[in-house]
GUPA-859059 format. One line per field, with one value per residue (C-alpha): residue in three letters; x, y, z. Coordinates in steps of 0.25 Angstrom, whole numbers, padded with zeros to 4 digits, m for minus. Example, Ala and Ser with C-alpha at 12.3 -4.5 7.8 and 13.67 -1.06 7.14 Angstrom:
2
res (Ala, Ser) .
px (0049, 0055) .
py (m0018, m0004) .
pz (0031, 0029) .
//
This chain:
418
res (Met, Gln, Val, Cys, Val, Val, Gly, Ala, Gly, Val, Val, Gly, Leu, Thr, Thr, Ala, Tyr, Phe, Leu, Ala, Lys, Glu, Gly, His, Arg, Val, Thr, Ile, Val, Asp, Arg, Asn, Gly, Leu, Pro, Gly, Gln, Gly, Ala, Ser, Tyr, Ala, Asn, Gly, Gly, Gln, Leu, Ser, Tyr, Ser, Tyr, Val, Ala, Pro, Leu, Ala, Ala, Pro, Ser, Ala, Phe, Leu, Ser, Leu, Pro, Ser, Tyr, Leu, Phe, Asp, Arg, Asn, Ser, Pro, Leu, Arg, Phe, His, Leu, Arg, Ala, Arg, Pro, Ala, Gln, Trp, Ala, Trp, Val, Met, His, Phe, Leu, Ala, Ala, Cys, Trp, Pro, Pro, Ala, Tyr, Arg, Arg, His, Met, Ala, Glu, Leu, Ser, Thr, Leu, Ala, Tyr, Phe, Ser, Arg, Glu, Met, Ile, Gly, Glu, Met, Met, Ala, Cys, Glu, Ala, Ile, Asp, Phe, Asp, Tyr, Gly, His, Arg, Gly, Lys, Leu, Val, Ile, His, Arg, Asp, Arg, Arg, Ser, Leu, Gln, Ala, Ala, Ala, Asp, Leu, Val, Ala, Phe, Gln, Lys, Asp, Leu, Gly, Ala, Asp, Gln, Ser, Leu, Leu, Asp, Glu, Glu, Ala, Cys, Ile, Ala, Leu, Glu, Pro, Ala, Leu, Glu, Gly, Met, Arg, Gly, Asn, Leu, Val, Gly, Gly, Val, Phe, Thr, Pro, Ser, Glu, Asp, Ala, Gly, Asp, Cys, Tyr, Lys, Phe, Cys, Ile, Ala, Leu, Asp, Gly, Leu, Leu, Arg, Asp, Arg, Tyr, Gly, Val, Glu, Arg, Leu, Tyr, His, His, Lys, Val, Gly, Cys, Leu, Lys, Ala, Glu, Arg, Gln, Arg, Leu, Cys, Ala, Val, Gln, Thr, Asn, His, Gly, Asp, Ile, Glu, Ala, Asp, Lys, Phe, Val, Met, Thr, Ala, Gly, Leu, Ser, Ser, Leu, Gly, Leu, Met, Gln, Pro, Leu, Gly, Val, Arg, Leu, Pro, Leu, Cys, Gly, Leu, Lys, Gly, Tyr, Ser, Leu, Ser, Val, Pro, Val, Asp, Gly, Leu, Tyr, Asp, Ala, Leu, Lys, Ile, Ser, Val, Thr, Asp, Ser, Arg, Asn, Lys, Ile, Val, Tyr, Ala, Arg, Leu, Gly, Ala, Val, Ile, Arg, Ile, Ala, Ala, Met, Val, Asp, Ile, Gly, Thr, Ala, Gln, Asp, Val, Val, Asp, Leu, Glu, Arg, Ala, Glu, Thr, Leu, Lys, Lys, His, Val, Arg, Ala, Ser, Phe, Pro, Gly, Leu, Gly, Ser, Leu, Asp, Thr, Ala, Arg, Val, Trp, Ala, Gly, Asp, Arg, Pro, Ala, Thr, Ala, Gln, Gly, Lys, Pro, Ile, Val, Gly, Val, Ser, Pro, Ile, Glu, Asn, Leu, Tyr, Leu, Asn, Val, Gly, His, Gly, Ala, Leu, Gly, Phe, Thr, Leu, Ala, Ser, Gly, Ser, Ala, Lys, Leu, Val, Thr, Glu, Leu, Ile, Gln, Gly, Asp, Pro, Thr, Thr, Ile, Asp, Ala, Arg, Pro, Phe, Arg, Leu, Gly, Thr, Val, His) .
px (m0075, m0070, m0057, m0050, m0037, m0032, m0015, m0007, 0005, 0011, m0002, m0012, m0006, m0003, m0019, m0025, m0017, m0023, m0038, m0036, m0031, m0043, m0052, m0056, m0057, m0047, m0044, m0030, m0031, m0020, m0014, m0002, 0000, 0008, 0007, 0019, 0021, 0021, 0026, 0026, 0035, 0051, 0049, 0060, 0058, 0059, 0048, 0050, 0040, 0048, 0051, 0039, 0040, 0034, 0042, 0036, 0045, 0050, 0063, 0057, 0049, 0064, 0067, 0058, 0068, 0076, 0064, 0060, 0073, 0085, 0084, 0092, 0082, 0076, 0063, 0058, 0048, 0040, 0031, 0020, 0010, m0001, m0007, m0009, 0004, 0006, m0006, 0002, 0015, 0009, 0006, 0018, 0024, 0014, 0018, 0032, 0028, 0033, 0021, 0015, 0026, 0026, 0013, 0013, 0026, 0021, 0007, 0016, 0023, 0011, 0007, 0019, 0020, 0007, 0013, 0024, 0016, 0006, 0018, 0024, 0009, 0009, 0022, 0018, 0006, 0011, 0025, 0027, 0041, 0047, 0060, 0057, 0067, 0067, 0081, 0078, 0079, 0091, 0092, 0104, 0109, 0121, 0121, 0118, 0104, 0099, 0100, 0097, 0082, 0082, 0085, 0075, 0065, 0067, 0065, 0052, 0050, 0053, 0038, 0031, 0038, 0051, 0062, 0075, 0090, 0100, 0114, 0126, 0134, 0141, 0130, 0124, 0134, 0133, 0120, 0121, 0133, 0130, 0132, 0147, 0146, 0142, 0150, 0155, 0142, 0133, 0129, 0118, 0105, 0093, 0090, 0075, 0075, 0059, 0060, 0059, 0060, 0054, 0051, 0038, 0036, 0039, 0029, 0019, 0021, 0020, 0009, 0002, 0003, m0002, m0015, m0018, m0014, m0016, m0030, m0036, m0033, m0037, m0026, m0031, m0018, m0015, m0030, m0028, m0038, m0046, m0054, m0061, m0077, m0085, m0099, m0105, m0091, m0090, m0080, m0087, m0075, m0061, m0062, m0048, m0046, m0051, m0062, m0069, m0066, m0078, m0074, m0080, m0068, m0057, m0043, m0034, m0018, m0016, m0004, m0004, m0014, m0023, m0023, m0030, m0037, m0045, m0046, m0059, m0066, m0063, m0052, m0041, m0026, m0016, m0004, 0007, 0020, 0031, 0041, 0052, 0064, 0070, 0081, 0083, 0097, 0100, 0111, 0117, 0120, 0134, 0129, 0124, 0120, 0109, 0103, 0092, 0084, 0093, 0088, 0097, 0091, 0099, 0095, 0083, 0086, 0081, 0087, 0079, 0087, 0075, 0081, 0092, 0087, 0094, 0079, 0086, 0073, 0072, 0068, 0055, 0051, 0037, 0031, 0036, 0031, 0027, 0036, 0045, 0062, 0066, 0081, 0088, 0082, 0086, 0100, 0102, 0096, 0108, 0117, 0113, 0113, 0128, 0134, 0128, 0129, 0140, 0140, 0126, 0133, 0130, 0112, 0114, 0106, 0096, 0079, 0076, 0061, 0051, 0039, 0027, 0024, 0009, 0011, 0005, 0011, 0010, 0016, 0005, m0005, m0019, m0024, m0039, m0054, m0055, m0067, m0073, m0080, m0074, m0061, m0049, m0035, m0021, m0012, 0000, 0010, 0022, 0037, 0029, 0022, 0027, 0031, 0014, 0007, 0006, 0000, m0011, m0013, m0018, m0024, m0034, m0039, m0044, m0049, m0057, m0064, m0065, m0056, m0050, m0037, m0024, m0019, m0025, m0029, m0032, m0017, m0018, m0034, m0034, m0035, m0028, m0017, m0010) .
py (m0045, m0057, m0052, m0060, m0056, m0060, m0063, m0067, m0057, m0048, m0037, m0049, m0053, m0041, m0037, m0048, m0045, m0031, m0034, m0050, m0038, m0030, m0043, m0046, m0060, m0063, m0072, m0072, m0079, m0082, m0092, m0097, m0105, m0096, m0080, m0072, m0078, m0068, m0054, m0053, m0067, m0062, m0047, m0035, m0037, m0021, m0014, m0001, 0008, 0021, 0014, 0015, 0022, 0017, 0010, 0018, 0032, 0043, 0035, 0024, 0032, 0035, 0020, 0016, 0012, 0005, m0002, m0008, m0012, m0013, m0029, m0025, m0014, m0014, m0013, m0021, m0017, m0031, m0024, m0032, m0031, m0031, m0019, m0019, m0018, m0006, 0001, m0001, 0003, 0016, 0017, 0016, 0027, 0038, 0033, 0038, 0054, 0059, 0065, 0050, 0043, 0052, 0049, 0037, 0034, 0044, 0034, 0022, 0028, 0030, 0016, 0011, 0017, 0014, m0001, 0001, 0005, m0007, m0017, m0011, m0013, m0028, m0032, m0023, m0033, m0047, m0056, m0056, m0060, m0056, m0054, m0039, m0028, m0015, m0009, 0002, 0003, 0008, 0013, 0013, 0022, 0020, 0035, 0051, 0052, 0038, 0044, 0057, 0053, 0044, 0056, 0064, 0051, 0054, 0068, 0064, 0052, 0060, 0068, 0053, 0049, 0041, 0042, 0039, 0045, 0046, 0040, 0041, 0027, 0028, 0026, 0016, 0006, 0010, 0008, m0007, m0012, m0022, m0010, m0010, m0017, m0005, 0005, 0015, 0012, 0019, 0034, 0032, 0027, 0030, 0024, 0023, 0016, 0013, 0003, m0013, m0028, m0040, m0052, m0051, m0067, m0069, m0057, m0063, m0075, m0073, m0064, m0075, m0083, m0072, m0071, m0085, m0086, m0072, m0067, m0080, m0075, m0086, m0088, m0096, m0100, m0108, m0101, m0099, m0085, m0088, m0076, m0066, m0067, m0054, m0049, m0034, m0028, m0037, m0048, m0062, m0071, m0073, m0087, m0096, m0111, m0114, m0107, m0093, m0084, m0075, m0061, m0049, m0041, m0045, m0039, m0042, m0044, m0054, m0045, m0049, m0058, m0048, m0043, m0055, m0058, m0042, m0043, m0051, m0041, m0028, m0024, m0022, m0019, m0012, m0020, m0025, m0035, m0031, m0043, m0040, m0050, m0055, m0061, m0068, m0069, m0078, m0071, m0077, m0071, m0067, m0056, m0047, m0036, m0030, m0028, m0014, m0015, m0009, m0007, m0003, 0009, 0006, m0008, m0008, m0019, m0021, m0029, m0032, m0041, m0051, m0061, m0070, m0066, m0053, m0049, m0041, m0039, m0030, m0028, m0024, m0033, m0028, m0039, m0050, m0064, m0065, m0071, m0075, m0073, m0066, m0073, m0061, m0053, m0060, m0060, m0045, m0044, m0052, m0045, m0031, m0038, m0045, m0031, m0023, m0033, m0043, m0047, m0054, m0066, m0075, m0073, m0088, m0093, m0079, m0082, m0076, m0073, m0063, m0058, m0047, m0036, m0031, m0016, m0005, 0006, 0017, 0008, 0011, m0003, m0005, m0004, m0004, m0006, m0012, m0010, m0026, m0020, m0028, m0031, m0023, m0023, m0022, m0025, m0019, m0017, m0018, m0019, m0014, m0025, m0029, m0012, m0011, m0022, m0020, m0003, m0008, m0021, m0010, 0000, m0010, m0016, m0002, 0001, m0013, m0009, 0004, 0009, 0024, 0022, 0023, 0029, 0034, 0024, 0030, 0029, 0015, 0013, 0003, 0013, 0025, 0031, 0044) .
pz (0065, 0055, 0049, 0035, 0033, 0020, 0021, 0030, 0029, 0038, 0033, 0034, 0048, 0055, 0050, 0056, 0071, 0070, 0065, 0077, 0088, 0085, 0087, 0075, 0071, 0060, 0049, 0041, 0027, 0018, 0009, 0015, 0027, 0034, 0035, 0029, 0017, 0007, 0008, 0022, 0022, 0020, 0018, 0021, 0036, 0039, 0047, 0042, 0046, 0040, 0026, 0020, 0005, m0004, m0016, m0026, m0023, m0032, m0034, m0037, m0049, m0053, m0052, m0060, m0071, m0062, m0057, m0072, m0076, m0067, m0062, m0049, m0046, m0032, m0036, m0048, m0058, m0067, m0075, m0080, m0089, m0077, m0075, m0060, m0060, m0070, m0063, m0048, m0055, m0061, m0046, m0040, m0050, m0045, m0029, m0034, m0035, m0024, m0016, m0018, m0012, 0001, 0004, 0001, 0012, 0021, 0022, 0022, 0034, 0042, 0040, 0044, 0056, 0059, 0058, 0066, 0076, 0074, 0074, 0085, 0092, 0087, 0093, 0106, 0107, 0100, 0101, 0086, 0084, 0071, 0073, 0075, 0075, 0081, 0074, 0062, 0049, 0040, 0026, 0022, 0007, m0002, m0007, m0004, m0015, m0007, 0007, 0004, m0002, 0012, 0019, 0013, 0017, 0030, 0031, 0026, 0034, 0048, 0045, 0043, 0057, 0053, 0063, 0054, 0053, 0041, 0045, 0038, 0033, 0046, 0054, 0045, 0047, 0063, 0065, 0056, 0053, 0043, 0033, 0035, 0020, 0016, 0023, 0010, 0004, 0012, 0013, 0025, 0029, 0036, 0048, 0055, 0069, 0068, 0058, 0063, 0055, 0057, 0050, 0045, 0040, 0056, 0060, 0052, 0057, 0072, 0070, 0064, 0077, 0083, 0076, 0079, 0092, 0099, 0089, 0085, 0069, 0060, 0049, 0037, 0031, 0020, 0014, m0001, m0004, m0016, m0017, m0008, m0008, m0009, m0010, m0012, m0008, 0004, 0008, 0010, 0012, 0009, m0001, 0001, m0001, 0014, 0012, 0013, 0024, 0030, 0037, 0041, 0035, 0026, 0024, 0011, 0017, 0005, m0002, m0017, m0015, m0013, m0027, m0032, m0021, m0020, m0034, m0038, m0026, m0038, m0030, m0035, m0027, m0030, m0028, m0033, m0026, m0024, m0023, m0013, m0010, 0003, 0007, 0023, 0028, 0040, 0048, 0061, 0072, 0068, 0057, 0068, 0059, 0052, 0063, 0058, 0046, 0032, 0021, 0007, 0002, m0011, m0014, m0007, 0002, 0016, 0027, 0040, 0053, 0055, 0068, 0059, 0048, 0039, 0029, 0015, 0008, m0005, m0020, m0025, m0039, m0045, m0054, m0052, m0049, m0033, m0023, m0032, m0029, m0040, m0037, m0044, m0039, m0025, m0028, m0032, m0016, m0012, m0019, m0013, 0000, 0000, m0006, 0008, 0018, 0013, 0031, 0026, 0022, 0013, 0007, 0003, 0014, 0013, 0011, m0004, m0002, m0013, m0009, m0014, m0007, m0011, m0014, m0018, m0028, m0017, m0006, 0002, 0008, 0004, 0018, 0020, 0014, m0001, m0008, m0002, 0009, 0021, 0013, 0019, 0012, 0018, 0007, m0001, 0007, m0002, 0007, 0019, 0024, 0037, 0038, 0037, 0041, 0055, 0051, 0038, 0047, 0058, 0048, 0041, 0057, 0059, 0044, 0046, 0060, 0055, 0065, 0065, 0058, 0064, 0052, 0039, 0031, 0018, 0012, 0010, 0006, m0008, m0018, m0011, m0022, m0019) .
//
């Protein structure tokens, strides 16, 4: 079977991998000259299989005023006169309802654990160098109420298969000595040994080379997609500035660009861009700390050691210009980092990045069939693109082949709202 994958981020590349491994002839098309140039480029680097709680949480509903009016809030809404954005926000608020939140988290956990299994299978079969580290993740808490809420979540996630431990301040610092500067300001944390970290962009580059050299995947970069040509609810070709690309089946993995590509076909994807920021801080051999991934729960900042770089990521801006760095937001992030890790040194040489993550209001990706007969969807992973990519790629591959799916695919279908 000939399959065309539209989009060469981490989701598109893993989709191409599992399809090619099954023996299909695969073509990837992307407007950029290299893979992984969008939301995959400089994300947080954490593979957080046990931390897939949706952004739409009961606490988010209570914090809505600060999201609208506090310029320093970790999550900030910029409301615009766009019906699609208002519809997304309304669905987001509905998803904050506690029973819906717990259901969505359970469904995401199933996909995340499947994804962990799939990326493990991939790494066992292939040589992919992406500064991978399997050292676990520590979420730190600065007040008792926050830690108690975390303890309640640990109890809930235990039934979903998570292996987590509650630690006091002393145990947190013993586990990660870089937290010494926070002594007296921590009440404890949650450690999850199963979590990983890696450089998503390096993963994309390495996987792209593997697809070319081992699996014969045709990669058409610098191909700007003009439209999708369809007849009688069936896709015929992807039109590009270098000609049409024909295939038996197609998979849409183009992130936010998927919105404009699908709309002329009468398919409206319920996606919104969640802009996130990151700092990539080079460290020399003298700074031998932050070996494990750390998440600051109060400031919503994640830290991951990626080889000779510490990747620091934070914030969600909704309704701002795509991929434009807000210098004020970047400075706010640096201020929090300096206060928490003074030993990290100067952040003047840190590389600042901003990227839009396409997300559904419920936090679940859209994986599966579309209203177009031979066009499949694998979009909307939000901030969990790297974590969920391998699982959703395998899932859409099973659906394309008509195989029984390893996990229940129904919660991720287009139009599924709970």
